[in-house]
C-alpha positions, 0 to 999 in steps of 0.5 A: 459708824462703819457702814456695812459696805466698808466692813469687808475692806476694813476686815481685809486691811486690818487682817492683812496689817496683822498678817503681812504687807498690803497692796491696794487694788484699784478696783477695791479702792474705798471712798474717803468714808471707807478710808476713814473707817479703815483708819479708825478701826486700825487706830482702835486696835493700836490703842488696845494693843498699846494699853496691853503693853502698858499694863503687861510689860515687864521692862519699863521701856515696854510699859512706857512705849505702850502707854505712849502709843495708846495716849498718842493714838487716843489723841489721834482718834479724837482728832480724826473723829472730829474731822470725820464729823466735820467732813460728814464721813463719821458719826459714831464708833461701832459698839465693838470697835475691834470687832473680830480683831479683839482676838489679837488683843486676847492672844497678846494678853495670854502670852506668858509673862517671861515672853511678853516684852519680846512678843509685844514689841514684835507685834508692834513692829509688824503692826506699825509696818503694815499699817503704814503700808496700808494707809500709804497705799490708800493715800493717793485715793483720798479726795478731800485735801484735809483728810489727806493731810490728816492721813499723812500725819497719821502715817508719820505718827505710826512711823514714829511708833515703829522707830520707838518699838524697834529702838526698844527691841534693840535696847532690850536685846530682843532683835 
């Protein structure tokens, strides 16, 4: 569960990931548990957005990308939570994993059908880039080597999804 102590940092990073690049500040560097909480929240958001793409995409490429992202991130979430329990930095997810960021999912669901694919792919590209920047900025502060290795894998996964979203946008002539 995300500690109240880490919630402001989680909100800040998730909000910035949706809005723009993130620069980690030394005086606000979270502990391993805080970094893990940030990852878990971002991952939950990515699963939700991927599901929306899988459900609402008009083009098969968009539906396939959404399904792939949601499936990959669900597997990463399971692996991460197992590691979190092992390292004693995670016990159970919060009741509402997305918190106030469910608004992002609701806004995406509300996009008119004709505009959905472009809006979804744009959202994915922005989210992937900013999550990569956020997690890469936190990586040097991680103390546990096993958590650091896991986070490097997480970053690689987000990089793969970024490339896939960019390719889908190019292929659908949306860029």
